[in-house]
C-alpha positions in Angstrom: 0.0 0.0 0.0 1.4 3.4 -0.9 -0.1 4.9 2.0 2.6 4.3 4.5 1.7 6.3 7.7 3.8 6.4 11.0 2.4 8.1 14.0 4.1 9.0 17.1 2.5 10.8 20.1 3.9 12.2 23.4 1.0 12.3 25.8 1.1 13.6 29.3 -1.1 11.5 31.6 -3.1 14.5 32.8 -4.9 16.2 29.9 -6.9 18.5 32.1 -4.4 21.4 32.1 -5.2 25.0 32.2 -3.2 27.3 30.0 -1.9 30.7 31.2 -3.5 33.0 28.6 -7.3 33.8 28.4 -9.5 36.1 26.3 -12.8 37.7 26.7 -14.3 39.1 23.3 -17.4 40.8 22.3 -18.6 40.9 18.7 -21.6 43.0 17.3 -22.7 42.8 13.7 -25.3 45.1 12.1 -26.9 44.9 8.6 -28.3 48.0 6.9 -31.4 46.1 6.2 -33.0 42.7 6.8 -31.9 39.9 4.3 -34.8 37.5 4.9 -32.7 34.4 5.3 -33.0 31.9 8.2 -30.4 32.3 10.8 -29.2 35.7 9.6 -30.4 38.7 11.7 -30.3 42.4 11.3 -28.4 42.8 14.5 -26.4 40.1 16.6 -24.2 40.4 19.7 -22.2 37.8 21.4 -19.7 37.3 24.1 -16.8 34.8 23.8 -14.4 33.3 26.5 -11.4 31.7 25.0 -13.5 31.7 21.8 -16.4 29.8 23.2 -19.7 31.6 23.1 -21.0 32.6 26.6 -24.0 34.9 25.8 -26.0 35.8 22.8 -28.6 38.4 21.6 -30.2 39.1 18.3 -32.8 41.5 16.8 -35.3 38.8 16.4 -35.1 37.6 19.9 -33.9 40.9 21.6 -32.8 39.3 24.9 -29.3 38.7 26.2 -29.2 35.1 27.2 -26.5 32.6 28.6 -24.8 30.0 26.3 -23.0 28.1 29.0 -24.7 26.5 32.0 -22.3 28.1 34.4 -23.2 31.5 33.1 -26.8 30.8 33.9 -26.0 29.4 37.2 -23.6 31.9 38.6 -24.8 35.3 37.3 -28.0 36.9 38.8 -31.1 37.9 36.9 -30.3 41.5 37.0 -27.1 40.9 35.1 -29.2 39.5 32.2 -31.8 42.3 32.4 -29.1 45.1 32.4 -27.4 43.2 29.6 -30.5 43.1 27.6 -31.0 46.8 28.0 -27.4 47.6 27.0 -27.7 45.4 23.9 -30.9 47.0 22.9 -29.2 50.5 23.2 -26.3 49.3 21.1 -28.6 48.0 18.6 -30.1 51.5 18.1 -26.6 53.0 18.1 -25.7 50.8 15.2 -28.8 51.6 13.2 -28.0 55.3 13.4 -24.3 54.9 12.6 -24.6 52.5 9.7 -27.0 55.1 8.1 -24.3 57.9 8.7 -21.6 55.6 7.1 -23.9 54.9 4.1 -24.2 58.6 3.6 -20.6 59.3 3.9 -19.8 56.6 1.4 -22.5 57.8 -0.9 -24.2 54.4 -0.9 -27.9 53.7 -1.6 -30.3 51.1 -0.1 -30.0 48.6 -3.0 -27.1 46.6 -1.3 -26.8 45.2 2.2 -24.0 47.0 4.1 -22.5 45.6 7.4 -20.9 47.5 10.4 -19.0 45.3 12.9 -17.6 46.1 16.3 -15.2 43.9 18.3 -13.7 44.6 21.6 -12.1 42.7 24.5 -9.0 41.8 26.4 -6.5 39.1 26.9 -4.7 38.4 30.3 -1.8 36.2 31.3 -2.0 34.3 34.6 0.3 35.6 37.2 0.2 34.3 40.9 -3.3 33.0 40.5 -4.7 36.1 38.8 -4.9 37.2 35.2 -2.9 40.4 34.5 -3.6 42.6 31.4 -1.7 41.6 28.2 -3.5 43.5 25.5 -6.9 45.0 24.6 -8.7 45.2 21.4 -11.4 47.8 20.1 -11.9 47.8 16.4 -14.6 48.6 13.8 -15.1 47.1 10.3 -17.4 48.3 7.6 -18.3 46.2 4.5 -15.6 43.7 5.4 -12.7 46.3 5.7 -11.0 47.7 8.7 -12.5 51.0 9.5 -11.2 52.2 13.0 -9.2 50.7 15.8 -8.2 51.9 19.2 -4.3 52.1 19.9 -4.4 51.2 23.6 -0.7 52.0 24.1 -1.0 55.5 22.9 -4.7 56.0 23.6 -5.6 57.2 20.1 -7.8 56.0 17.4 -6.3 54.8 14.3 -8.1 55.2 10.8 -6.7 53.1 8.0 -9.0 54.9 5.3 -9.8 58.5 4.4 -13.5 57.7 5.0 -12.6 56.9 8.6 -10.5 60.0 9.4 -13.6 62.0 10.2 -14.7 59.7 12.8 -11.0 59.5 14.1 -10.7 63.2 14.5 -14.1 63.5 16.3 -13.4 60.7 18.7 -9.7 61.7 19.4 -11.1 65.1 20.4 -13.3 63.5 23.3 -10.8 63.0 25.9 -13.2 61.2 28.2 -14.1 58.7 25.5 -10.4 57.8 25.2 -9.9 57.5 28.8 -13.1 55.2 29.1 -12.0 53.1 26.3 -8.5 52.5 27.7 -9.9 52.0 31.3 -12.5 49.5 30.1 -10.0 47.4 28.1 -7.3 47.4 30.9 -9.4 47.2 34.0 -13.3 46.5 33.6 -12.8 44.0 30.9 -10.1 42.3 32.8 -12.3 42.2 36.0 -15.0 40.2 34.0 -12.3 38.0 32.4 -11.1 37.0 35.9 -14.6 36.4 37.1 -15.6 34.4 34.1 -12.5 32.3 34.1 -13.1 31.5 37.7 -16.8 30.7 37.1 -16.1 28.4 34.1 -12.9 26.8 35.5 -14.1 23.3 35.0 -15.0 23.8 31.5 -11.7 25.7 30.7 -9.7 22.8 32.0 -11.2 20.5 29.5 -8.5 20.8 26.7 -9.2 18.5 23.7 -6.3 16.9 21.6 -6.5 17.1 17.8 -7.2 14.3 15.5 -4.8 14.4 12.4 -5.6 13.1 9.0 -3.1 13.2 6.0 -4.8 12.5 2.6 -5.1 13.5 -1.0 -7.7 14.7 -3.5 -7.6 15.1 -7.2 -6.3 18.4 -8.6 -7.5 20.1 -11.7 -4.3 19.1 -13.5 -4.5 15.3 -14.2 -0.9 14.7 -13.3 -1.2 16.3 -9.9 -2.8 15.8 -6.6 -3.5 18.0 -3.6 -2.0 16.7 -0.3 -3.9 17.9 2.6 -3.1 17.7 6.4 -6.3 18.2 8.6 -6.2 18.7 12.4 -9.6 18.7 14.0 -11.4 18.6 17.3 -8.8 20.5 19.2 -9.4 23.1 21.9 -7.9 25.7 22.8 -7.4 27.0 19.3 -3.5 27.5 19.4 -1.9 24.9 17.3 1.3 24.5 15.1 0.8 22.5 11.9 3.6 21.9 9.4 3.7 20.0 6.1 7.3 18.9 5.2 8.9 17.7 2.1 12.0 15.6 2.9 12.0 17.4 6.3 11.9 20.8 4.9 9.0 22.9 6.1 6.8 24.1 3.1 5.7 27.6 3.0 3.5 29.8 0.8 6.3 30.2 -1.6 6.0 26.3 -2.2 2.4 26.8 -3.0 1.2 25.9 0.5 -2.3 27.1 1.3 -3.8 27.1 4.9 -7.4 27.6 6.0 -6.3 29.1 9.3 -7.9 27.9 12.5 -11.7 27.5 12.0 -14.4 26.6 14.5 -16.3 23.3 14.5 -19.9 23.0 15.5 -19.0 21.4 18.9 -17.0 24.4 20.1 -13.6 22.7 19.1 -11.4 23.9 16.3 -9.9 22.6 13.0 -7.0 23.7 10.7 -6.4 22.4 7.1 -3.2 23.0 5.1 -2.8 21.7 1.5 -0.1 21.7 -1.3 -0.5 20.6 -4.9 2.2 18.0 -5.9 3.0 15.8 -8.9 1.2 12.4 -8.7 4.6 10.8 -9.5 6.5 12.6 -6.7 8.6 10.2 -4.6 9.6 12.8 -2.0 8.9 12.0 1.5 5.9 14.2 2.7 4.9 14.4 6.4 2.5 16.5 8.6 3.4 17.6 12.0 0.9 18.8 14.5 1.7 20.2 18.0 -1.0 21.1 20.5 0.7 22.6 23.6 -2.4 22.8 25.7 -2.7 18.9 25.6 1.0 18.2 25.3 0.4 16.4 22.0 2.9 16.2 19.1 1.8 14.0 16.2 3.6 13.3 13.0 2.0 11.5 10.0 4.1 10.5 7.0 3.5 9.4 3.3 5.7 6.7 2.0 7.9 7.2 -1.1 5.7 5.3 -3.5 3.9 7.4 -6.1 0.4 8.3 -5.1 -2.3 6.4 -7.1 -5.7 7.4 -8.6 -7.5 5.1 -6.3 -6.3 6.8 -3.1 -6.9 10.2 -4.7 -10.6 9.4 -5.4 -11.5 7.3 -2.3 -10.0 9.8 0.1 -11.7 12.8 -1.7 -15.1 11.2 -0.8 -14.1 10.9 2.8 -12.7 14.4 2.9 -16.0 15.8 1.5 -18.1 14.0 4.1 -15.9 15.1 6.8 -15.9 18.7 6.0 -19.7 18.7 5.7 -19.9 17.5 9.2 -17.7 19.8 10.8 -18.4 23.0 8.8 -22.0 23.7 8.9 -22.9 26.6 6.6 -25.3 29.5 7.1 -26.9 30.3 3.7 -27.2 34.0 2.8 -29.2 35.5 0.0 -26.8 37.6 -1.9 -28.0 41.2 -2.2 -24.6 42.6 -2.8 -21.0 42.0 -2.0 -21.0 43.6 1.5 -22.6 40.6 3.4 -20.4 38.0 1.8 -17.2 40.1 2.6 -17.9 41.6 5.9 -19.5 38.8 7.8 -16.4 36.6 7.0 -13.8 38.9 8.4 -14.4 38.1 12.0 -15.5 34.6 11.4 -11.8 34.0 10.6 -10.2 36.4 13.2 -12.6 35.7 16.2 -13.9 32.1 15.4 -17.6 32.9 15.5 -19.3 29.9 14.2 -20.4 31.2 10.8 -19.5 30.5 7.2 -21.3 32.7 4.8 -21.4 32.0 1.1 -23.2 33.1 -2.0 -26.6 31.3 -2.1 -28.3 33.1 -4.9 -26.9 35.1 -7.6 -28.5 38.6 -8.4 -30.9 38.4 -11.3 
């Protein structure tokens, strides 16, 4: 058999380790108008602790609700009541400001436009308490960076001319800059410490990756696409390398990486691929390192040429597998903005959405 796989794993007996860095992130997404597609709301807001959803709110069910049992058990009713009021106020703020941006960009109501806000903090464990590492406060419009807060210098950064007007206005409000910096470094960290303490049992549950090395047919008949897939791991930090004769392949070698993406069960996956000649007799291997579970896995192809049989049979397996782990939310396409904008923080913040074109504009 040309599929010659050797596997080695270094496993520490105690899997339930707790890692030293934690994050608390809030993501808000507003559409300029409804899209009338199931599961896509004009406004959504959610909180994530270490990339797992802990609370949720949307415009069709305008109530902040817990998404983890420990959130429901440990936080009082008034936390959810005040949170609901806050989310409803933010929804109104987004409605006003998305119209302001449409006017500034000279856009009409034909297409759907998207305004997003992401803010949060990361902390490192020190003497039993999380200490501030960095904060994030950034806005995106129609899938492009619009405005971000530079916490170190307490100023707003505008990457485009359209955002400069907002930057100048917000930089001129000293109390806003002080509040933003104070929230990221203090209030956010207080909540992060509290939530990590509340959800300690869940956060200890690190999951090791399952690793697969396989091929599928390329468009060129003489080639195949060699893929390494690591899936089912938590937390999301992982190292994945494809090697040719022990040399690590890069983008310059044609390597393509999906980056870390979420699974439906709140674990993560990453898939790296490279197109190679079917007749290639080099030794290819995939190395995966997941520090949270102290796992190191290496899978290797033998030196025999890859065959058509393997290509097609494993292509079928791959298709089935990815359908299982990447549920898709269908969006009616009324313009490019939804398709571009909703994907940006799917990738960066691991929100469990994958938005694709469902219908073409007639």
